[in-house]
C-alpha positions in Angstrom: -36.5 66.6 31.2 -35.1 63.3 30.2 -37.8 61.5 32.1 -40.5 63.6 30.4 -39.1 62.6 27.0 -39.0 58.9 27.9 -42.6 58.9 29.0 -43.7 60.7 25.9 -41.8 58.1 23.8 -43.6 55.3 25.6 -46.9 57.0 25.0 -46.2 57.5 21.3 -45.2 53.8 21.0 -48.5 52.8 22.6 -50.4 55.0 20.3 -48.7 53.6 17.3 -49.3 50.0 18.4 -52.9 50.8 19.2 -53.3 52.4 15.7 -51.7 49.3 14.0 -54.0 47.0 16.0 -57.0 49.1 15.1 -56.2 49.0 11.4 -55.6 45.2 11.6 -59.0 44.7 13.3 -60.7 46.9 10.8 -59.1 45.0 7.9 -60.0 41.6 9.5 -63.7 42.6 9.9 -63.8 43.5 6.3 -62.3 40.2 5.4 -64.8 38.3 7.5 -67.7 40.0 5.7 -66.1 39.1 2.4 -65.5 35.6 3.6 -69.2 35.1 4.2 -70.0 36.0 0.6 -67.3 34.6 -1.7 -65.7 31.1 -1.7 -62.1 30.7 -0.6 -59.3 29.2 -2.8 -57.8 26.2 -1.2 -54.8 24.0 -1.8 -53.5 20.8 -0.3 -51.3 17.9 -1.2 -51.5 14.1 -0.6 -49.6 11.1 -1.9 -52.5 9.5 -3.8 -53.9 12.7 -5.3 -50.9 15.0 -5.9 -51.5 18.8 -5.8 -55.1 19.6 -5.0 -56.7 22.9 -6.0 -60.3 24.1 -5.3 -62.8 26.4 -3.8 -64.5 26.1 -0.4 -67.4 28.0 1.2 -68.2 27.8 4.9 -71.0 29.6 6.7 -72.5 29.5 10.1 -76.0 30.9 10.5 -79.1 30.9 12.8 -82.2 29.3 11.2 -84.3 31.6 13.4 -83.2 35.0 14.6 -85.5 34.6 17.6 -83.7 31.3 18.7 -80.7 32.5 20.8 -80.2 29.0 22.4 -79.6 26.8 19.4 -76.1 26.2 18.2 -75.3 27.8 14.8 -76.2 25.7 11.8 -73.5 25.0 9.2 -73.6 25.0 5.5 -70.3 24.0 3.8 -69.4 23.4 0.2 -66.1 22.3 -1.4 -65.1 21.5 -5.0 -61.5 20.3 -5.7 -59.5 19.0 -8.6 -56.1 17.4 -8.5 -53.1 17.0 -10.8 -53.5 13.3 -10.7 -57.2 13.3 -11.9 -59.1 13.5 -8.6 -62.5 15.3 -8.5 -64.2 15.8 -5.2 -67.5 17.8 -4.7 -69.2 17.9 -1.3 -72.0 19.7 0.5 -72.3 19.1 4.2 -74.9 20.5 6.6 -75.6 20.8 10.3 -79.2 22.1 10.6 -80.1 22.9 14.2 -83.3 24.6 15.4 -86.0 25.0 18.1 -83.5 25.6 20.9 -81.3 22.6 20.0 -84.3 20.2 20.0 -84.0 19.2 16.4 -80.9 18.5 14.3 -80.3 17.1 10.8 -76.6 16.3 10.2 -75.4 15.0 6.9 -73.5 15.4 3.7 -73.6 14.7 -0.1 -70.5 13.8 -1.9 -69.3 12.9 -5.4 -65.8 11.8 -6.1 -63.8 10.4 -9.0 -60.3 9.7 -7.9 -57.2 7.6 -8.2 -56.7 5.9 -4.9 -53.7 4.0 -3.5 -54.6 0.8 -1.6 -52.2 -1.3 0.4 -54.4 -4.3 1.0 -56.6 -5.3 3.9 -55.4 -5.7 7.4 -52.8 -4.0 9.7 -49.8 -5.8 8.4 -49.4 -3.8 5.1 -46.6 -1.8 3.6 -46.5 1.4 1.6 -44.0 -0.4 -0.6 -46.8 -2.7 -1.9 -49.3 0.0 -2.8 -51.3 -0.3 -6.0 -53.5 2.3 -7.7 -57.2 1.9 -8.4 -59.8 4.3 -9.7 -63.0 4.9 -7.7 -66.2 6.7 -8.7 -68.7 7.2 -5.9 -71.8 9.2 -5.0 -72.8 9.2 -1.4 -75.7 10.7 0.5 -75.8 10.4 4.3 -78.2 12.1 6.8 -79.1 11.6 10.4 -82.1 13.3 11.9 -82.1 13.8 15.7 -84.5 14.9 18.4 -83.4 16.0 21.9 -84.9 13.9 24.7 -83.1 15.5 27.6 -80.6 18.3 27.8 -77.6 17.6 25.6 -78.8 14.1 24.7 -80.3 13.2 21.3 -81.6 10.1 19.6 -81.9 9.8 15.9 -82.3 7.8 12.7 -80.0 7.8 9.7 -80.1 6.9 6.0 -77.3 6.2 3.6 -77.5 5.9 -0.2 -74.2 5.0 -1.8 -73.5 4.3 -5.5 -70.2 2.9 -6.7 -69.2 2.3 -10.3 -67.2 -0.9 -10.9 -63.7 -0.4 -9.5 -60.9 0.1 -12.1 -57.8 -1.9 -11.1 -55.0 -3.8 -12.7 -55.9 -7.4 -13.6 -53.2 -8.6 -11.2 -54.7 -6.7 -8.2 -55.4 -8.6 -5.0 -59.0 -7.4 -5.4 -59.3 -9.9 -8.3 -57.0 -12.6 -7.1 -58.6 -12.7 -3.6 -62.1 -12.2 -5.0 -62.7 -9.2 -2.6 -66.2 -7.9 -2.2 -66.9 -4.6 -3.8 -64.9 -4.8 -7.1 -68.2 -4.7 -9.1 -69.5 -1.7 -7.4 -73.3 -1.3 -6.8 -75.9 0.7 -5.0 -76.2 0.4 -1.2 -79.1 1.6 0.8 -78.8 1.6 4.6 -80.6 2.9 7.7 -79.9 2.8 11.4 -80.4 4.4 14.8 -78.0 6.8 16.5 -77.5 8.4 19.9 -75.6 11.6 20.7 -74.5 13.3 23.8 -73.0 16.8 23.3 -72.2 19.3 26.0 -69.5 21.2 24.1 -69.5 24.9 24.4 -68.9 25.3 20.7 -69.6 22.7 18.0 -66.9 24.0 15.7 -64.2 25.2 18.1 -64.8 23.7 21.5 -62.8 24.6 24.6 -64.8 22.6 27.1 -67.4 19.9 27.5 -67.8 16.4 26.2 -69.0 14.6 23.1 -70.1 11.0 22.7 -71.9 9.5 19.7 -72.8 6.0 18.4 -73.9 5.8 14.7 -75.2 2.5 13.3 -76.2 1.6 9.7 -77.6 -1.6 8.3 -77.6 -2.7 4.7 -80.1 -5.6 4.5 -80.4 -7.9 1.5 -84.2 -7.7 1.3 -84.1 -4.2 -0.1 -81.8 -5.2 -2.9 -78.4 -4.4 -1.5 -75.6 -6.3 -3.4 -73.6 -6.6 -0.2 -75.4 -7.4 3.1 -73.5 -5.9 6.0 -73.7 -3.5 9.0 -71.5 -0.8 10.6 -71.1 0.8 14.0 -69.1 3.9 14.6 -68.3 5.2 18.2 -66.7 8.6 18.8 -65.8 10.0 22.3 -64.2 13.4 23.0 -63.2 15.4 26.0 -62.1 19.1 26.1 -60.1 20.8 28.8 -59.4 24.5 29.3 -56.3 24.5 31.6 -55.8 28.3 31.3 -57.2 31.2 29.3 -57.7 30.3 25.6 -55.5 27.2 25.8 -57.3 23.9 25.0 -56.4 20.3 25.4 -58.6 18.0 23.3 -58.8 14.2 23.4 -60.6 11.9 21.1 -60.9 8.1 20.9 -62.9 6.3 18.2 -63.7 2.8 17.0 -65.4 1.4 14.0 -66.8 -2.1 13.4 -68.0 -3.7 10.2 -69.7 -7.1 10.0 -70.6 -9.7 7.3 -70.1 -9.2 3.6 -68.5 -5.7 3.7 -67.3 -4.3 0.3 -63.7 -3.3 0.6 -64.5 0.4 0.1 -66.8 0.4 3.1 -64.3 -1.2 5.5 -63.2 0.8 8.5 -60.6 3.1 7.1 -57.7 4.9 8.9 -56.5 8.3 8.0 -58.0 11.5 6.6 -58.0 15.2 7.4 -59.5 14.8 10.9 -58.0 11.6 12.3 -54.5 10.1 11.9 -53.6 13.1 9.8 -50.7 12.5 7.5 -52.2 9.2 6.3 -54.6 9.3 3.3 -58.0 7.9 4.2 -58.1 4.2 3.6 -54.4 3.7 3.6 -55.0 1.1 6.2 -58.3 -0.7 6.4 -60.1 -3.7 7.8 -63.4 -4.6 9.6 -62.2 -3.1 13.0 -60.5 0.2 13.6 -59.4 1.8 16.9 -57.6 5.1 17.0 -57.0 8.0 19.4 -55.4 11.5 19.4 -54.6 14.3 21.8 -54.3 17.9 20.6 -53.0 21.1 22.2 -54.5 24.3 20.9 -53.0 27.7 21.8 -53.4 31.3 20.8 -50.6 33.2 19.1 -51.8 36.7 18.5 -55.1 38.3 17.7 -56.9 36.0 15.1 -53.9 33.6 14.9 -53.5 30.4 16.8 -51.5 27.1 16.5 -52.0 23.5 17.4 -49.9 20.3 17.7 -51.1 16.7 18.1 -50.1 13.1 18.3 -52.3 10.1 17.5 -52.2 6.4 17.0 -54.4 3.8 15.4 -54.7 0.2 14.4 -57.0 -2.1 12.4 -57.9 -5.8 12.6 -60.4 -8.3 11.3 -62.0 -8.6 14.7 -61.6 -7.1 18.2 -60.0 -10.3 19.5 -57.2 -9.8 17.0 -56.2 -6.4 18.3 -52.8 -6.3 20.1 -50.5 -3.8 21.7 -48.1 -4.3 18.7 -47.8 -2.5 15.4 -49.8 0.6 16.1 -49.5 3.4 13.4 -48.3 6.8 14.6 -49.5 10.3 13.5 -48.2 13.7 14.6 -48.2 17.2 13.3 -48.6 20.9 13.7 -51.2 23.4 12.5 -52.0 27.1 12.0 -55.4 28.6 12.9 -56.9 31.8 11.5 -60.2 33.0 12.9 -62.6 33.6 10.0 -65.8 34.0 12.0 -65.3 36.0 15.3 -69.1 36.0 16.0 -69.1 32.2 16.3 -65.4 31.8 17.2 -64.6 29.6 14.2 -61.3 29.0 12.5 -59.8 28.1 9.2 -57.2 25.4 9.8 -53.9 24.5 8.0 -52.6 21.2 9.2 -49.3 19.4 8.4 -49.5 15.7 9.4 -46.7 13.2 9.5 -46.0 9.6 10.2 -42.9 7.3 10.2 -41.2 6.3 6.9 -42.1 9.5 5.0 -45.8 9.6 5.6 -47.2 13.1 5.3 -50.2 15.2 4.3 -51.2 18.8 4.2 -54.8 19.9 4.8 -56.8 23.1 4.6 -60.3 23.0 6.2 -62.8 24.9 8.3 -63.5 24.3 12.0 -61.4 22.1 14.2 -60.5 18.5 13.3 -62.6 17.3 16.3 
């Protein structure tokens, strides 16, 4: 009799747990449908911007219902306003069609923001930061065609408009006569190559990624600053056991000739060296790397932790094994698109001497 009661109790518990899970799944499906229609309120905080409030919209879609091979295309919009006067409005797109044969990847961004700068070079200190105000419009797009499986070649265009930079008259930008203080319009173009064997563009658990983007800003088309840039990005993903992922990324950026200071290679941001605001450390050469561990928690919830390091220099010959900056942190993941296995992420990034940042975004950092 006691045994019978025990079994019945276990069965009742299982039924209750199943019922709770069923209700949660039902609620989550409703929220996913709502998420595809309305924008999501977002909040973050950074040293240079203060508290940041805004709305974000993120959708994955198939450009053709008959194309079951192409990766989902992305359409993302975000508008934020901060307590320290920052305005940031962006639209980014990944348009992919004809069984992954064609891609157009790019973004449009307007920002008006106070920005803390430390100087140029790796040997800078947060104690010496100064504030400037930057107003920028930027349009960047790369068009790609697949030449063999997973391998694309492309051509990109960049149109950037900067207003004159507002800074204190004693700023090093004036005393050192740094290029870029007067702003201007830059028009660039350049080839690109891309290898991508990831199993999911927005939440990969396996495969590789390797890309080289170039851009040239020649003087003959009226550019106020004549320079070029090269960005290299390499990633590797491992799936050591079910739903656990180890992701590794290494990047380098190189700028040459008369580079305006706002287009120098910049460390930091919401995807690399998290915790440092983008541009906290800048120069012509940047090298950084990070490793991240992603694990499931329960149902739609997951977590991540990472550690990264980076350094800048005026040229590759000047890089050394000393004075590398450190980034580390933890994050929460919430699946917002189960059909395409895509998450909303909440990341807390840190560095030595009080460096920190909080980020809300969609898809994985890399």
